[in-house]
N, C-alpha and C positions, 0 to 999 in steps of 0.2 A: 651443274651449271655455275658454283661458287670455285671448282676445281680448275675451270678451267679458264675464269676471270684473274684468277691466282697467276694460271700457265702467262700467260696477256700478258699481267702487270710485270713478273717479270722479264719477259724479252723486253716489253719497251722500257723496265731499268738500267737493259746494259746496251741501249740506240746509240749512249755518250756517254764516253769517259767518266769523266764526272757533271751530268745529270743535277740539275740546279734540285729540286722537284721530283722526286717520286709518286708514282703515283700505289696511292697506300690502303692502304684495309681502312672503314668508318673508324677516327678514333673515339673510345668506349675504356668504361672502366675494367680494370683487373679483374677476374672474377676472382683472388684468391682461396683457391677448391681446397685450401687445409684450415681458412678457415669459415668459410661459407653453410657450414651449419648451425653456426651461434651469430650469425649476418655482423662479423669483425668488419671491423673498415681497416683501410690503408696508416691509420693515427695510431691502431691497439697493438702496440707493442708487446703486450703479452696476450695473448689468448684468453677469452674472456671464463670459456670453462676448466684454464690451468690454474690446478688445486694446488699447483709447485710454485705458483709466482714467477717461474722464474725467466726472462730472456729471453731465447732462443735463434741465434743469428741464424738468416736465408745460408741456403745455400750459392754462390754463386751464379747465372746460366747459363754465359761464356767465355768460354776456356779457350778460344785459337791462341794461337801462336807468330805471333808475327819472325818474321827468318832472314839472316841476312842474304842465306841461297834464295836466289831469282831464279829458279822455279819453284818454290814450295803456293802454297794455293794461298800466301798471305806477303809475301815479301817486301822488305824493306828497301821505301823509297821515298826518297823527296816531295813534301808535299800531298802523299796520299791519303797520311793519319790523320784525325780527329781529333782531340780529348774534350771532352765534355767533363766536367768538375762543376764543387762546390766551395770555395771558400772556405767554408763552415765545416764540410764533410771531413775528418782525420784522416780518414781512407783516403780522399779525394787532394786529399794536402801530399798526398806520398806523392802522387805519381808528378806535380805538379814544380815540387822539391829536384825530381831524380833530370827534368826536361830541363832545370837549367843546371840544377851539376855537370852535368853531359852536356851541356851547350845544342841541346836541341831546337832552339829556340825561332829557328829558321826551317825545320823541318819539322815540328808538328805542332800546327797551330794549335786553341786549344780556346774553351770558350763556358766561363761558371755561368750557371741560370745564378736569380734571385735564391737571395737565403730563406727564404718563406716557404714554407714545406706547406702543403695544407691536405683536403682531401683526394685533389688528382696529383699529388704526390710534388716533386717542386717543376715549380714552372720557368722560363726563361722572364728575362727585364723586357720589360715593354720598352719602347719608341720616344714614350715624357718620361723613363724614372730617370734616374742621376746617384746609380748606387754605388759604392765606392770599389775600389778592382777593380786590376787591370782584367778585360774582358769580357764585363760582368755587361751583357750586352741583350738583345735581341736573334734567336737564334740563326745565327750569318747563313747559311747550307741552304736550308731548308724556311722559306720565310715564312710558311703557311704555320710551325707547325709551334704550338703556345707553351706543349710543356716536354718533360723528360722522358716519359713516356712516350713521346710520339717515336721518339727513334725508337723505340723498342718493338710497337705495333709497326714499324718498317720493316723491324729485323725478324720476327713473328707474331704474327696475324694473331695469333692463337696463346701469344705470351701471356702468364697469368699467374705472377709474381708482388714483388718489391717494383719499382723504379731507381735503378740504385747506379751514385755516383760511386766512383769513377764508370766512363764510356768512353772504351779506344774505337773510335765507327771507320772504317773503310772506306773513302769519299770514292774506291774508284768503284767494290762492287754492292755500294747502299747498304752497307750492313754490318754491325756489330762485332768488331773481331775479341772482345773480351771485357765483361765486366767486373774482374777481380784485380783488384790493386792487387794485391802480393804480386800476381804473376805479370801483369804489365810492369811496372817498375823492375821486374831482370829482364825486360826484352830491354827494358831499355839501355840497361846497364850493356850491353854489346853488342846488340843487331842493328843497332846504324850507325857504330864504330869504322865502317869503309865510308861511310859519306863523311868522317865529323875528321876535322884539323888533329895533328895529333898529341895535343894537349890535353886532345878529350876523349883518346881513347883508354880501353882497359893494360890495351896491353904496355909492359917492360913499366905497370905500378903507376899510367897515371890517375884519370878519376878509372878503378877498381873499385865502386863499391862492394865489390862478392869477391876479395883474391880466393885463392882455391888453398895458400894455409891458413884464413880461416873463415871456412865453411865450415867443418863441425863447430866452432864454437858461436858463431853467427847463427846457422839452424838452432844451439840448444839454446843461449837467448830468447831469442825468436818465440819456440812454444811455447812458454811463462811469461814471456811480455804479454805474446798479444791474449792469451787465454785471460791473464790475470789485470795482465793493467788495458793496454788498450779494449778488450773488449768487456775486465771487470769491469770498467766505470759507466757501462753503460747495464750491466746485470745487475750494478748496485741503484741505479737508477730509474730501469723501469722494473725493476721489482715489484710483485704485488701484494707479498707477505713480507714478516718483520722475521721473520726466518731467513726467507727470499735473502733476503735484504741483508744481514748482519752474517751472515756465510759468505757473500759473495763482498762486500767492504771489507771485511778483515782482513780475507783474499787479494784482494789490493792493496792492502797496509804491508802488507807483507809481503807482496813481489815491490816494488817504491823500494820498502826495506833495502831487499834485496839488491836494486840497480842500485841504493846510495853506494855499499858495501865497496860494488863494484867499482863505480868512479873515481873512490877514494883509493884504487890500487892501479887508476889506469896509471900508464905510466908516459899520456900525455893529456891532449886539455877535451879529446875525443875518447866515445867510448872501448873503443882493443887501442886506442896511445895517439898517433898524433895525425891518423890519417882517417876523413868520417868514411862510416862504412853502413854500410843496409841497416844494422844496429839502432846508428843513431835517427836515421831518417823515420824509421820504424815506432820508434820512443819517443821523439819530440812532438811529434805532432798529435802525441794526446795530453805531451805536460808541459806544453806550453800551451794549453787549456783547460788547465788544471785549474789556478787557481781563477782566473773569471768567471769557467763557467760552474765546475764539474765541484768544486767542493758544495756550493750550496744549492744548485739545483737536481744532483746526482745524487744530494746527501753521503759524500765520500767528505764528512770534515773532520777524521779523528784528526789531521796536521792538514797544512795546505805545504806547497812548495817552498817561499819566499822563507817564511821561517822555521821549518819542518825540516825540510832535506838540506843540509849547504853543498853539496857535493854535486846531487841534483840541480841544484838551483844554477848555479857558476855556470852549470855543462849546459845549458839549459840557452844562460843567456849568453855564451861564449858564442852559441851557433846563430842566436835573431841577431846580434848587433854586430859579428866579423863575417860572417858567411850569408853573403845575399841572395841565396837561394832560398834557406832558413826566414831572413827576417822577411827579403820582401814579398813573400807568397805569405806569409802568416796578416790576415789582414778580421782583427778584431771587433769592429764590427759588423759585419758577418757573422764571426761565432758566437759573441753575447744573443745578440738577435735572434739569430735558428733557434737553437735550444730554448732561449726563453719565452718567444711568440708562437713558437711552429706546436710547442708541444700541449698542448692544450693539458692532455688528463692530469700532467704534473705541477703544471699552475694555470693556472685557470683561466686570472683575468690579463695574463701576460705579461707581468711587469717582468718590466726586464731591470735587472741592481744595478745600482750607480757604482760600486767599486767590483773587485777591491779600484784602488786609486796608486801610481796608473795599471797598467793592463800586463808589462814589464817590469821591471824594473832596471836600469840601468848596468851598465857591467862595477862598474866598479861601488853602487848603490846596495842595501841593504835594510832592513824592515826593521825598527831603532832596537828591537825585543831581540831580533839575529846577531846585531852589531854590537851592544852591550854586553853579550854573550863571549864577543870572541873579547874583549877588555879586560 
């Protein structure tokens, strides 16, 4: 009987090109089959019986790809796809930055969830809430959806893992195309170029975030940036043993030292010279959160960016203050409140620290100690 109902739901969902509210399996809690033996919950970042104390990031489950080929399963089309993001999440933040850099605002819409994440995962803002950040609203495509997990169950009624952002949703097929940020941003680099004005196309070196001549260097940089820095702050902060914490935090700062040295050698204001590349996008979303959150919340306190890394600090402020795709997609209230009020196992009483003040310094402003060191 359940199989028959499932087929009926699939047929009904395709009767309209863009159905507003698909027929769905009842919303329910994910099973977390890898954690069920010890009754772990969605807010347990390390399994309770894992003696290593190491945080292990989940692999993304939806890995389809949008293509400029009109005959592909997911062809690039205007207003067909919708991004679901969190301003708090560095992985989702990547997609917002690239969407702006590539001029895709009128081609791909987006919605941000509320900054709070609890036992049911990310939730959407309610109509009576006024949360900062563009498009932090109730779910616009499915009025009955209250949580991001509703989208996951719509795409796969048997989904049994974490409900992560970003989510790239296909409004025509009513399913998730991808929830892997590294692959979503690469789709946005080129696959919609036929729909864009000339100044946003990757051809002729316009907005080309993954240029052929730099791909080997970008991929090599991505490998240690991801493992040691992007994921390294989480592996430090969610560690449940002293050994796991110290191993990861020392590796994190070793790689920050490496990024600092690379930026000192750069021939321009960006990681690989005078043009923004994927390396800038992927590093920025961690570095902009570092002083406001990771130093205290994740115990990444060997140094901070503003006083310990002059080249990273200059690079960060340049992106934030001079490139709107970076600064205007950064919402510090979401960032600070999400981590400190959602991670109860780290911050039991959900106290959000006031500092550092300001969240980010002006282009020509330094902390007193750093300014004194230059004299």
